[in-house]
LOPA-376142 format. One record per residue: residue number from 0; residue in one letter; x, y, z of N, C-alpha, C, O, CB in turn. Coordinates in steps of 0.001 Angstrom, whole numbers, always signed. Glycine has a CB too. Layout:
residues N
{pt NUM 'a' {X Y Z} {X Y Z} {X Y Z} {X Y Z} {X Y Z}};
...
This chain:
residues 74
{pt 0 'm' {-13519 -86553 +1451} {-14141 -85344 +1758} {-15012 -85426 +252} {-14387 -85483 -808} {-12977 -83913 +2104}};
{pt 1 'k' {-16209 -85424 +282} {-17115 -85137 -911} {-17570 -83471 -959} {-17764 -82662 -52} {-18533 -86165 -759}};
{pt 2 'i' {-17659 -83335 -2720} {-17936 -82000 -2607} {-18859 -82147 -4511} {-18650 -82728 -5575} {-16123 -80794 -2254}};
{pt 3 'v' {-19694 -81372 -4023} {-20746 -81166 -5195} {-20285 -79972 -5984} {-20073 -78991 -5272} {-22314 -80894 -4647}};
{pt 4 'l' {-20066 -79793 -7318} {-19640 -78858 -8133} {-20894 -78792 -9071} {-21616 -79684 -9518} {-18241 -79191 -8788}};
{pt 5 'r' {-20904 -77762 -9181} {-22128 -77085 -10268} {-22077 -75946 -11066} {-21462 -75025 -10529} {-23257 -76715 -9622}};
{pt 6 'q' {-22538 -75698 -12211} {-22273 -74491 -12696} {-22829 -73129 -11886} {-22269 -72036 -11804} {-22777 -74574 -14012}};
{pt 7 'd' {-24090 -73543 -11324} {-24851 -72710 -10379} {-25607 -73362 -9427} {-26203 -74356 -9842} {-25695 -71890 -11013}};
{pt 8 'v' {-25759 -73050 -8162} {-26419 -73636 -7137} {-27389 -72589 -6626} {-27047 -71611 -5960} {-25470 -74153 -6097}};
{pt 9 'l' {-28897 -72942 -7075} {-30032 -71867 -6670} {-29978 -71896 -5085} {-29353 -72697 -4388} {-31707 -72301 -7283}};
{pt 10 'd' {-30660 -70992 -4736} {-31080 -70804 -3353} {-31394 -72188 -2514} {-30692 -72677 -1630} {-32356 -69899 -3395}};
{pt 11 'l' {-32535 -72642 -2989} {-33028 -73990 -2654} {-32172 -74854 -2745} {-32296 -75686 -1847} {-34012 -74430 -3334}};
{pt 12 'g' {-31296 -75063 -3465} {-30463 -76106 -3944} {-29147 -76117 -2614} {-28573 -77093 -2130} {-29889 -75680 -5731}};
{pt 13 'r' {-29002 -74863 -2345} {-27898 -74375 -1582} {-28382 -74950 -206} {-27688 -75704 +476} {-27655 -72687 -1659}};
{pt 14 'e' {-29782 -74476 +176} {-30625 -74781 +1337} {-30649 -76366 +1576} {-30709 -76657 +2771} {-32122 -74198 +1093}};
{pt 15 'l' {-30611 -77538 +623} {-30840 -78574 +548} {-29152 -79571 +1015} {-28828 -80496 +1759} {-31557 -78613 -899}};
{pt 16 'l' {-28611 -78801 +193} {-27117 -79172 +376} {-26575 -78959 +1592} {-25899 -79865 +2080} {-26276 -78497 -480}};
{pt 17 'e' {-26774 -77655 +2356} {-26593 -77691 +3335} {-27260 -78548 +4669} {-26573 -78798 +5659} {-26590 -76728 +3274}};
{pt 18 'e' {-28333 -78855 +4579} {-28956 -79232 +5254} {-28576 -81008 +5251} {-28594 -81774 +6214} {-30216 -78635 +4911}};
{pt 19 'a' {-28291 -81259 +4019} {-27412 -82605 +3887} {-25991 -82953 +4065} {-25391 -83988 +3774} {-27515 -82981 +2779}};
{pt 20 'd' {-25467 -81530 +4768} {-24233 -81586 +5102} {-23274 -81719 +4215} {-22273 -82321 +4605} {-24105 -82371 +5837}};
{pt 21 'l' {-23291 -81289 +3011} {-22670 -81500 +1872} {-21963 -80582 +1503} {-22637 -79558 +1401} {-23354 -81781 +1004}};
{pt 22 'n' {-20464 -80372 +1136} {-20044 -79302 +582} {-19924 -79046 -659} {-19750 -80035 -1371} {-19178 -79098 +952}};
{pt 23 'f' {-19971 -77629 -1373} {-20175 -77362 -2893} {-19458 -76047 -3296} {-19330 -75007 -2651} {-21780 -77239 -3273}};
{pt 24 'a' {-19112 -76310 -4290} {-18463 -74950 -5126} {-19317 -74910 -6671} {-19556 -75885 -7383} {-16427 -75199 -5457}};
{pt 25 'd' {-19628 -73685 -6891} {-20098 -73399 -8227} {-19448 -71975 -8719} {-18737 -71189 -8093} {-21742 -73365 -8220}};
{pt 26 'a' {-19994 -71919 -10203} {-18979 -70778 -11417} {-19204 -69804 -10620} {-18209 -69095 -10471} {-19501 -70345 -13264}};
{pt 27 't' {-20536 -69330 -9778} {-20661 -68161 -9449} {-19685 -67406 -8251} {-19740 -66238 -7866} {-21931 -68180 -9190}};
{pt 28 'g' {-18840 -68431 -7843} {-18186 -68255 -6287} {-18650 -68647 -5371} {-18060 -68187 -4393} {-18013 -67173 -5798}};
{pt 29 'a' {-19608 -69427 -5050} {-20266 -69797 -4037} {-19365 -71293 -3474} {-19055 -72347 -4030} {-21889 -69945 -4533}};
{pt 30 'l' {-19224 -70896 -2508} {-18389 -72403 -1822} {-18649 -72323 -620} {-18779 -71296 +46} {-16686 -72613 -1893}};
{pt 31 'r' {-18762 -73720 -193} {-19189 -73958 +1063} {-18521 -75373 +1426} {-18912 -76477 +1045} {-20779 -73907 +1136}};
{pt 32 'l' {-17062 -74990 +2520} {-16243 -76103 +2905} {-16089 -76315 +4280} {-15626 -75465 +5041} {-15015 -75999 +2381}};
{pt 33 'r' {-16514 -77571 +4659} {-16461 -78056 +6032} {-16012 -79141 +6493} {-16783 -80096 +6403} {-17411 -78089 +6468}};
{pt 34 'm' {-14799 -79361 +7064} {-14300 -80478 +7782} {-13839 -80569 +9212} {-13516 -79712 +10034} {-13374 -80840 +7144}};
{pt 35 'i' {-13894 -81545 +9236} {-13753 -81833 +10986} {-12303 -81853 +11335} {-11929 -81188 +12302} {-14418 -83436 +11548}};
{pt 36 'd' {-11492 -82521 +10670} {-10305 -82995 +11038} {-9234 -82873 +9899} {-9048 -83853 +9179} {-10497 -84348 +11483}};
{pt 37 'p' {-8612 -81866 +9725} {-8333 -80432 +10934} {-9699 -79758 +10487} {-10362 -79908 +9461} {-6588 -79093 +10613}};
{pt 38 'v' {-9929 -78803 +11834} {-11260 -78119 +11530} {-11231 -76662 +10459} {-10667 -75591 +10686} {-11863 -77681 +13078}};
{pt 39 'v' {-11902 -76994 +9460} {-11893 -75723 +8053} {-13462 -75777 +7975} {-14331 -76622 +7762} {-10938 -76258 +6133}};
{pt 40 'v' {-13363 -74284 +8293} {-14957 -73843 +7768} {-14982 -72806 +6851} {-14665 -71698 +7283} {-15931 -73307 +8924}};
{pt 41 'i' {-15312 -72920 +5578} {-15530 -71894 +4730} {-16715 -71973 +4192} {-17163 -73036 +3761} {-14653 -71785 +3820}};
{pt 42 'd' {-17282 -70980 +4162} {-18910 -70426 +3678} {-18833 -69083 +2981} {-18885 -68012 +3587} {-20029 -70155 +5080}};
{pt 43 'v' {-18716 -69196 +1775} {-18712 -67984 +776} {-20069 -67966 -91} {-20768 -68915 -446} {-17374 -68099 -282}};
{pt 44 'q' {-20193 -66850 -275} {-22035 -66301 -1082} {-21401 -66029 -2426} {-20662 -65047 -2495} {-23121 -64397 -319}};
{pt 45 'g' {-21581 -66725 -3440} {-21316 -66338 -4733} {-22307 -64967 -5527} {-23176 -64326 -4937} {-21482 -67728 -5472}};
{pt 46 'a' {-21958 -64803 -6732} {-22629 -63690 -7132} {-24212 -64307 -7536} {-24556 -65466 -7305} {-21748 -62935 -8408}};
{pt 47 'g' {-24857 -63529 -8023} {-26357 -63545 -7799} {-26789 -64685 -9029} {-27830 -65339 -8974} {-27136 -61807 -7998}};
{pt 48 'r' {-25792 -64787 -10136} {-26253 -65382 -11566} {-25146 -66093 -11908} {-24149 -65667 -11324} {-26640 -64322 -12768}};
{pt 49 'p' {-24926 -67063 -12669} {-23355 -67526 -13185} {-22803 -66585 -14289} {-23487 -65719 -14833} {-23341 -69141 -13892}};
{pt 50 'p' {-21820 -66776 -14498} {-21237 -66253 -15419} {-21491 -66300 -17014} {-21843 -67383 -17483} {-20257 -66607 -15142}};
{pt 51 'r' {-21374 -65480 -17653} {-21826 -65911 -19400} {-20847 -66995 -19757} {-19642 -67130 -19546} {-21598 -64480 -20731}};
{pt 52 'e' {-21751 -67719 -20362} {-20810 -68538 -21459} {-20785 -68120 -22406} {-21505 -67186 -22760} {-21008 -69734 -21810}};
{pt 53 'a' {-19739 -68828 -23278} {-19286 -68262 -24690} {-20669 -68388 -25590} {-21087 -67392 -26179} {-17881 -69248 -25429}};
{pt 54 'a' {-21148 -69267 -25646} {-22649 -69150 -26383} {-23517 -68136 -26198} {-24174 -67711 -27148} {-23481 -70166 -26074}};
{pt 55 'e' {-23632 -67618 -24946} {-24634 -66652 -24439} {-24100 -64832 -25029} {-24723 -63778 -25152} {-24621 -66901 -22468}};
{pt 56 'r' {-22871 -65184 -25229} {-22363 -63804 -25651} {-23234 -63146 -26670} {-23889 -63866 -27424} {-20946 -63891 -26236}};
{pt 57 'r' {-23305 -61833 -26764} {-23565 -61191 -27635} {-22974 -61045 -29175} {-21764 -60821 -29189} {-23530 -60372 -27055}};
{pt 58 'e' {-23582 -61126 -30424} {-23099 -61497 -31421} {-22614 -59939 -31889} {-22958 -58971 -31211} {-24092 -62399 -32277}};
{pt 59 'l' {-21968 -59820 -32839} {-21579 -58509 -33594} {-22702 -57975 -34238} {-23040 -58497 -35301} {-20492 -58693 -34654}};
{pt 60 'r' {-23355 -57014 -33787} {-24421 -56370 -34504} {-23878 -55571 -35731} {-24263 -55813 -36874} {-25195 -55447 -33547}};
{pt 61 's' {-23056 -54705 -35461} {-22896 -53400 -36685} {-21264 -53198 -36192} {-20791 -53352 -35066} {-24206 -51560 -36425}};
{pt 62 'l' {-20570 -52784 -37498} {-19555 -52015 -37372} {-19563 -50703 -37357} {-18527 -50065 -37543} {-18886 -52278 -38088}};
{pt 63 'r' {-20897 -50049 -37101} {-21131 -48547 -37256} {-21177 -48281 -35821} {-22265 -48146 -35262} {-22518 -48038 -38123}};
{pt 64 't' {-20298 -48212 -35314} {-20139 -47706 -33915} {-19053 -47110 -33560} {-18024 -47490 -34119} {-20255 -48593 -33047}};
{pt 65 'p' {-18966 -46120 -32640} {-17636 -45307 -32161} {-16660 -46096 -31662} {-15541 -45600 -31784} {-17865 -44302 -31085}};
{pt 66 'a' {-16692 -46965 -31236} {-15620 -48118 -31145} {-14969 -48706 -32131} {-13750 -48656 -32297} {-16058 -49106 -30631}};
{pt 67 'a' {-15895 -49378 -32930} {-15340 -49798 -34183} {-14585 -48935 -35022} {-13580 -49318 -35620} {-16267 -50223 -34905}};
{pt 68 'g' {-15129 -47552 -35095} {-14659 -46556 -36052} {-13290 -46431 -35558} {-12276 -46536 -36248} {-15489 -45159 -36101}};
{pt 69 'r' {-13358 -46154 -34082} {-11663 -45968 -33741} {-10649 -47205 -34002} {-9439 -47168 -34227} {-11467 -45651 -32074}};
{pt 70 'a' {-11560 -48356 -33897} {-10470 -49556 -34143} {-10104 -49446 -35687} {-8905 -49522 -35954} {-11144 -51226 -33774}};
{pt 71 'v' {-11205 -49237 -36968} {-10830 -49285 -38154} {-9676 -47965 -38600} {-8764 -47984 -39427} {-12166 -49326 -38907}};
{pt 72 'r' {-10077 -47026 -37821} {-8829 -46079 -37904} {-7763 -46205 -37599} {-6803 -45757 -38226} {-8858 -45200 -37436}};
{pt 73 'a' {-7704 -47022 -36281} {-6129 -47188 -35733} {-5293 -47879 -36534} {-4119 -48045 -36205} {-5983 -47910 -34435}};
């Protein structure tokens, strides 16, 4: 069995993979798995966008927020 693993499979890519009868999975939770023997069919729609990567996370901009103040006082 062959499976395509990607960070995210866009709608067009999903359609092309399905037309080519290829299995795939991505980081958004989308999964298509079809086997003939034994018969297994799993088709799950993932989230609309990929999860944030560590480099994309917001940087700390200020310590003058209520949450930061509570953490300092704790």
